[in-house]
DOGUDO-888086 format. One line per 5 residues: for each residue x negated, y, z negated of C-alpha. Coordinates in steps of 0.1 Angstrom, whole numbers. Layout:
X Y Z; ...
This chain:
416 -187 -90; 391 -180 -117; 386 -217 -126; 394 -246 -102; 427 -262 -111
426 -244 -145; 407 -274 -159; 386 -262 -189; 360 -280 -210; 360 -264 -244
338 -270 -275; 350 -260 -309; 322 -254 -333; 336 -256 -368; 326 -275 -400
363 -282 -408; 379 -311 -389; 414 -299 -399; 408 -267 -378; 399 -289 -349
432 -308 -351; 452 -276 -355; 435 -259 -326; 439 -290 -304; 476 -289 -310
478 -252 -300; 459 -259 -268; 481 -288 -258; 511 -264 -259; 495 -240 -233
514 -248 -200; 491 -230 -176; 458 -246 -188; 444 -281 -189; 420 -280 -218
398 -308 -229; 386 -300 -264; 355 -315 -281; 345 -308 -317; 310 -302 -331
303 -295 -368; 264 -294 -367; 247 -260 -360; 217 -274 -342; 237 -299 -321
260 -270 -311; 231 -249 -301; 218 -277 -278; 252 -279 -262; 253 -242 -256
218 -241 -241; 226 -270 -218; 257 -252 -205; 277 -283 -208; 310 -266 -216
330 -238 -199; 338 -219 -231; 330 -221 -269; 351 -213 -299; 328 -207 -329
339 -204 -365; 322 -176 -385; 314 -199 -414; 290 -228 -405; 274 -236 -438
240 -220 -445; 241 -201 -412; 269 -182 -396; 286 -182 -363; 269 -149 -355
235 -165 -360; 245 -193 -335; 259 -167 -310; 227 -147 -312; 204 -177 -307
225 -191 -279; 224 -158 -260; 187 -154 -265; 184 -189 -249; 203 -177 -218
237 -190 -226; 260 -173 -201; 293 -191 -210; 319 -171 -229; 321 -173 -267
352 -166 -288; 345 -160 -325; 370 -174 -351; 374 -162 -387; 397 -170 -416
405 -133 -423; 402 -101 -403; 369 -82 -409; 361 -52 -388; 324 -54 -394
322 -91 -383; 344 -82 -353; 322 -53 -343; 290 -73 -347; 302 -102 -327
312 -80 -298; 278 -62 -299; 261 -96 -298; 280 -106 -267; 312 -124 -279
340 -123 -254; 367 -120 -280; 375 -122 -318; 404 -142 -332; 418 -146 -367
428 -182 -375; 458 -172 -397; 472 -152 -368; 468 -178 -340; 495 -188 -315
492 -206 -282; 500 -173 -264; 470 -155 -281; 447 -184 -275; 457 -186 -238
453 -149 -233; 419 -149 -250; 406 -179 -231; 418 -166 -197; 404 -131 -202
371 -145 -215; 367 -168 -185; 377 -140 -160; 353 -115 -176; 325 -140 -177
330 -150 -140; 328 -114 -131; 296 -109 -152; 280 -140 -136; 286 -126 -102
271 -93 -112; 241 -110 -128; 236 -132 -97; 238 -101 -75; 213 -83 -98
189 -114 -96; 191 -114 -58; 184 -77 -54; 157 -78 -81; 140 -106 -62
142 -85 -30; 129 -55 -50; 100 -73 -65; 89 -93 -35; 93 -67 -8
62 -58 12; 73 -22 11; 72 1 -19; 108 5 -33; 114 32 -58
140 49 -79; 134 84 -93; 154 111 -111; 164 144 -96; 129 158 -99
115 126 -83; 99 114 -116; 97 76 -111; 121 56 -132; 115 22 -115
92 10 -88; 80 -25 -76; 46 -41 -77; 38 -33 -41; 28 1 -52
-4 -14 -66; -14 -30 -33; -6 1 -13; -17 30 -36; -36 12 -64
-14 25 -92; 3 1 -117; 39 4 -128; 28 14 -163; 8 43 -149
38 56 -129; 72 49 -145; 83 80 -165; 48 96 -160; 43 104 -123
64 121 -96; 65 110 -60; 52 145 -52; 19 134 -69; 12 110 -40
16 136 -12; -16 150 3; -5 186 10; 17 213 -5; 35 216 29
46 180 26; 59 185 -9; 79 216 1; 93 197 31; 104 167 10
119 190 -17; 138 211 9; 151 182 29; 165 163 -1; 180 196 -15
197 206 18; 204 173 35; 204 148 7; 182 122 25; 151 118 46
146 90 70; 114 75 84; 94 106 77; 58 100 87; 35 112 60
1 107 45; -1 96 9; -31 95 -15; -41 63 -32; -57 63 -66
-92 59 -51; -85 88 -28; -79 67 3; -54 82 28; -24 60 36
-2 66 66; 34 58 57; 71 60 67; 90 76 38; 127 72 34
148 84 5; 184 93 -3; 201 111 -32; 228 92 -51; 251 99 -81
257 72 -108; 291 67 -126; 280 90 -154; 274 118 -128; 236 117 -130
217 124 -98; 189 100 -88; 169 93 -57; 161 58 -43; 140 50 -13
113 30 5; 77 36 15; 65 16 45; 27 13 50; 17 20 87
-20 26 80; -31 -5 99; -7 3 128; -22 38 130; -57 24 129
-48 -1 157; -32 27 178; -63 49 173; -87 20 182; -66 12 213
-66 49 223; -104 51 217; -110 20 237; -89 33 266; -107 66 265
-141 49 264; -131 27 293; -119 57 313; -151 76 305; -172 46 315
-155 43 349; -158 80 354; -195 80 345; -203 50 367; -185 67 397
-202 100 390; -236 83 386; -232 65 419; -221 96 438; -249 117 423
-277 92 426; -272 87 463; -280 123 473; -305 124 445; -324 95 460
-324 113 494; -339 144 477; -366 123 461; -375 105 493; -376 138 512
-399 153 486; -422 123 489; -423 127 526; -431 164 524; -459 157 498
-474 129 520; -479 154 549; -502 176 528; -487 207 545; -469 237 532
-492 240 502; -477 274 495; -444 257 487; -459 232 462; -447 251 431
-411 249 444; -415 212 454; -427 205 418; -397 222 404; -374 202 426
-392 170 417; -390 176 379; -354 185 380; -345 155 401; -362 133 376
-344 151 348; -311 146 364; -319 109 369; -328 105 333; -296 122 322
-276 98 343; -294 69 328; -287 82 293; -251 88 301; -247 53 315
-262 38 283; -238 57 261; -207 47 282; -216 10 281; -210 -13 251
-242 -17 231; -258 -51 232; -268 -59 196; -288 -87 182; -271 -93 148
-289 -103 116; -280 -106 80; -288 -72 64; -276 -53 34; -258 -20 37
-282 -8 9; -312 -14 33; -296 6 60; -288 34 36; -324 35 24
-336 38 60; -312 66 67; -322 85 36; -359 81 43; -354 95 78
-333 125 66; -351 133 34; -372 161 49; -341 179 62; -323 174 28
-352 188 10; -357 218 33; -321 228 32; -320 222 -6; -290 198 -3
-279 179 -34; -278 142 -26; -256 117 -44; -262 80 -37; -238 55 -51
-240 18 -42; -239 -14 -63; -271 -33 -73; -256 -65 -59; -265 -67 -22
-236 -61 2; -244 -82 32; -232 -73 67; -240 -87 102; -259 -61 120
-291 -47 136; -308 -27 109; -326 -3 132; -297 5 155; -273 9 125
-297 33 108; -300 54 140; -262 55 144; -255 65 108; -284 90 108
-265 109 136; -235 112 112; -258 123 83; -276 149 104; -243 164 115
-232 166 79; -265 183 69; -261 208 98; -226 216 87; -236 226 51
-251 259 39; -286 259 27; -289 257 -11; -252 251 -15; -247 217 1
-236 184 -15; -240 151 4; -225 120 -10; -233 85 4; -212 58 -12
-210 21 -5; -187 -4 -21; -170 -37 -15; -133 -39 -8; -117 -73 -4
-137 -89 25; -150 -56 37; -180 -33 30; -171 4 30; -196 32 36
-183 67 29; -204 98 39; -190 130 25; -202 166 28; -189 200 16
-196 217 49; -176 238 73; -153 210 82; -138 200 116; -105 212 131
-79 186 139; -82 195 176; -119 187 176; -115 155 156; -94 141 184
-124 145 208; -152 139 183; -167 107 198; -163 117 234; -195 120 255
-206 155 260; -181 170 236; -199 192 211; -192 224 191; -230 231 187
-245 258 208; -274 237 220; -259 202 215; -254 177 243; -226 158 227
-242 123 230; -251 117 193; -217 106 179; -207 90 212; -238 68 210
-231 61 172; -196 50 179; -208 27 206; -232 10 182; -207 9 153
-181 -7 176; -206 -33 186; -209 -41 149; -171 -45 146; -170 -15 123
-140 8 120; -146 45 118; -122 70 102; -128 108 99; -109 131 77
-118 168 74; -105 201 60; -120 233 74; -142 252 50; -140 222 26
-158 194 41; -157 161 60; -156 124 52; -168 97 76; -156 63 64
-172 33 80; -158 -2 73; -178 -33 81; -168 -70 78; -185 -85 48
-210 -111 59; -204 -145 42; -218 -170 67; -253 -183 66; -255 -189 104
-270 -155 112; -306 -153 100; -319 -125 78; -338 -97 96
């Protein structure tokens, strides 16, 4: 049933009372409808009724004095009137009929040709059509609400993946506005690699959909975002092919997984080091005690050079064990209120000779406004200096470019150190911060392990991205210091 009990509240808007009387008689003769008819002859009063949605249907005469029924219909629809409107005229006029239907009238009737059958059919069709349109509009509003408020990026694109519609979550995730994207950018533009573009294109072409594809997207600022990408090809009623899908941000999840894995590896290395140190130091102590005993006798002077060698190497082994234990333990840091600019200045001062000797181009970029973090200025400078030195060593003399950039981001301070050196392979990145892992011929592999230990003590997150023969970016993210509890250093 399109209207409960077929009871209808109808408003006739006409400046002629005789028409109201005639139409009321017609409506009384309709057996299948129970119509209550009210009459309004004033344009503005009628508009108020239509905007307040008081009636189920409106019959509007084309002639309403200075203004026409088309003017009233247009104003009412512009004010969100959703109830059906039937236009009435004294004589048939194709142009008025066509204009009324374009404006949104449900039907067009000629007064001189009225009968109760025609009025009944027109009212019934108008109400049924409007009920259907209301359901469609309500469904559209619900899905539009889901579309706009979703915490995932929801998109629609054409066959070439040019974006035709996308929600505002795009700005939070990838920093692009809808105006920058719709009709101007392709989803391929967000992908980091040509291989990913080829994979997406091939999968949509051959399969027609791609589900939970883990991929890295580029934000407007160049930040890498790990995402799940799902899309499916569809065909509309006109036969046009389009693609719709969802992009789910898993960057924080990946960071959490990486941090957990690093913590587990650090804990494992720590336990291994402590066990190894204990097992090595026991026989090492016996060697040292034995040497002391031999030296105290004053005998075997011809063996003294060999005794000295044993003594020096025993002490060296002991020092290495001490250093290894320090690297494997969490750093104890006395925190102060410092600016990232101060730390950068310290790092640059320490590395300036190396930069000059290798003829490296240095690009410093940080705001004049102090960016405060909670940290130990000296320890942070040493930790970051290890990263800068590695960057300098990775670049060719006279052809290097080192960028050190600091900037605020929400409640964080970001420090990005970028070089155009030889890069790091994916295999090596996975082991980069492990003690004693190094790709240098004479390296010990303790520098970055020690740096990570200090940075983690400062609650800093560390990300490394690199392309071989192109360069490396270390991105350090510190919590922005806002409290006045910690005293300045």
